[in-house]
Every structure is written in structure tokens, then in C-alpha cells.
N, C-alpha and C positions, 0 to 999 in steps of 0.2 A: 395352694392358698395357705396362709398361715392360720391354722385353726384358732378360733376363739378370740380373735381381736375385736369381736364385734357385738357383744350383747349389750349395747349401750345406746344406740343412736337415737332412738326417738325420745328418749327421756333425758337428755343432757342437762347439767345445770350447776348453779352455785348455791352453797348452803345458805340458809337465811342468816342475815347479819343481825347482830344484836345492837341495842342502844341506837345511837345516831348513825345515819347512813351518809357517808360522804357523797358529794355531788357526782363524782366519777362512778362510784359504785351504783348510785341510783340510775345513771345513764345505762349501765350494763343491764340492770334489772329490767328497765323499760325495753331495751333491745331484745332481751331474752323473751319477754312476754309478747312482744310483737311477732317474733318467730313462732312462738306457741300458737298465737291466734291465726297466723297465716296457714299453718299446717293442719290445725285441728278442724277446719271447716272443709277440708278436701276429702274426696272419696276415692280418687285415683290419680296416678302420676305416670308420666313416661319421660325418659331422658336417655340421651347418649351418655356413655361413661367411658372414662379412661382410668385404669387402675395401675398404679406405679409402686413397685416394691423396690426399696434400696436397702442394702445391708451386706456387710462383709465384702465390700468392694464390688458387689454385683448390682445390676439393675434389671428389673423385669417389667415390661410394659405390655398391658393387655387392654383391649377395648371391645365395646359392643353396645347393646341397648338394654335398658332396664325398664320394667313395668311393675307398678305397685297398685294394689287395690285392697280396700278394707274388706275383711279384717285379716291382716298378716299374709296376704297373698303377694307373691313376687316371682318375677321371671327375669333372670339374667342370661342374655344370649351373648356369649363371647364369640367374636368373629376373627379377631387378630390377636396373636400370630397363629392361633389354631382354634378350632371350634370347640366350645364347651357349653353346657347347658346346666343351669342351676334353677330349679323350680320348686315353689312351695304353694300348696293349696290352702295353707293356714293350719294344716294338721300334719300332713306328710311332706317330706322334702326329698327331692331327687337330685343327684349330681351325675351328669352323663358326659363321657368323653367318647365321641363318635369314632375317632381314629383308633382308639384302643378297645372299642366295643366294651367299655367298662361302665357299669351303672352301680351307684351306691345309693342307699335309701336309709333315712332315719325319720324320727318324728320331730316336729317343730319344738316340742318341749325339751327334747334332748339335744337340740342343735347348739353347737359350739363352733361358730364359724364367723369369719371376718365380715361376711355380707349380711348376717342376720339382723342386726339392729336397724338397718335401713327400713325394714318392714314396719317398724313401729313409728315411722314418720306419719303414718296414717292412723295411729292410735291416739292416745291421750298424751300428746307431746307436752313435756314440761321441763324446759331446760334448767329450771331452778332446783331440780331434785337430784341430778346425777353428776354434776361437775362442781368440784370445790374450787374456790378462788377464781371464778370466771372473771376474765379481764381482757382488755384490748391488747393486742400485740403491737408493741411500739418499736421493736428491734428488727422487724421484717415488714416487707410491703406485700399487700395482697396482689393476686394476679390481675385483678380488675382495679383500676385506679379509683373508682368510686365505691368500691366494696370496703367492708370492715372485716378485719381478721381478729378473732377472739380465741382465747386459750383457757383451758381448765384441766383439773386433775379428776379422772373418773372416780366417783365415790364407790361404785360397784366394781369389785375386782374383775378385771378382764383376764382371760387366759393369755399368758405371755406377759412380760414385764412392761406393760404400757404405762408410762408415767406422765403423759400429756396428750391431750386431744386438742386439735385446732380446727376451727370452723371458719370458712370464708362466707360472708353474708352479703347479699346485694342490698341496694337501697330499698327494694321491695320485699326484703326479709326472706328471700330464698337462700337455701344452702347450696352453694355451687362447688364447694371443695371441703373435703374432710381429710385431715392428716392425723394418723395414729403414730405416736412417737414412743419408741422403746428405750429402756435404760441404756442399752448397748449402742444406741445411735441409729438402729434400723428404723425405717419408716414405711408405712403403708399409706398411700395417698389415693383418694378417689376424687376425680374431677367430673363434674356433671355439666352438660351443655344442652341448651334447648329444652328446658323443662316444659312439658305440656300438662296442664292441670285439669282434673275432672274430665278426662277423656273416656269415651265409652269403651269398656273392656269386657269381653265375654269371660265367664268363669272358665271356659274351656281352654283359654290361654294359659291357665295355671294348673292344668292337668298334664300328666305325662303317662304315656303307654310305652313300655319298653319295646324296642324293635325285636323282631323274631330272632331267636338265637342268642340274645344277650342275657347273661345271667345277672340277677339282682343280688347284691351283697348288702345285708342289713348291718348297720353299725355306723361308726364314724365315717364322715364323708371323705376325708383325706384331701390332698392338694388338688 
């Protein structure tokens, strides 16, 4: 995983505009606020995901299931092409590679990872705080014909030269795709399918006990 592409997601947005607000800008503001309202009333989420990295002539595709629960709890179970597990209980974070019997652990406060901002979808989401120049994308088509594709520049610096974030939104204001674009042309894309909202999730799903014989390494999580 490319560390640090991700301390942004629950709080994405456009800086407040001064003076008169053009109709198109007002439409974007209303859309952003509708997304805020949708996520701020939720307490848990479940979704299948596909993660696609493209860069330097290479492409890597991984997939699995994601669970989120307030506050800051998340579980990413990667199943393809190999098993990986990324778990946070809101304070500690574990990243486990079963095939390599490798376990890394850090704290949520120190987490610098492409997956981490997703947890804040269930925080106080406010898209108008974190993206500058939020606008509709008109030179590309969304994957879903009824969806809306928007773009903006992250106001909070991300690890790595991310110069644009794109979000694909459904008519019901769900986020179904996130694309992080770097200055060198590399992209990390997350596609979500089958969102299930306010599902019953036990806190035990967000705990992790290392298997016998697996050494825990404290520090950065690594790829």
C-alpha cells in the first residue's frame, strides 16, 4: 500500500466562497452538504471494495470487504489476489499478512495510510472543509450513468504528491468511488459496491489477537 495517501476522507471539501456565489458553485455546495447529511447520521457501514493502483506502467488490483463503525473502527479484509487484514479498534491499528506471518502495529493517531480517512466517514463529515475548488468533472464520465463525479484539491497535505481527489456520488449521495491522483500520473482508486448502512457490528470484529508464533513489529505499517 502506498503509505499516507489517505488522511482526508471523511472531511473532504471546498473552501468557503466569498461575495456572490455562482449558481454552479451553489449546486456543488448543496451536493456536498447532502453527502455530509447522509453520512453523519450513520453509525456503521459494510461494503465490498476493489482497490486499484496504477503507476509507472504497472497496475495492481486487490479486493475484499470493508466494515466501519463509530468511532474510527474499521476492518479491511483483503481476499484477492492474496489475503491481508487491516484492523483498527479506534486506538490501535494492526496490519497482518498471513502468508508471510508478518504483523505490524501502530496507533491510530500515528497512522499514515491510504485506508485511514475512510474511518472518518462515520465522524463529522464535512466536505466543505478539506477540498479546495470542488467542482463537477465534465471531461470524464462516472462509472454509473446516473452518478455525479466531482473533483477537488486536498487542503490538508497528504503523504505523497496527491494533487487531486475525485469522488463518484450516487443520486442518494453515497460515495461509490474515490480516486487519488498524484502529480506523476499515478492513481489509487477505491470502488465500493453494495453499501449496507447501520448494520449490527460487534466490537469484537475490530479486535485482533496475533496468531501463536507471529512476532508483532511496532511502527509504520508498510505495504
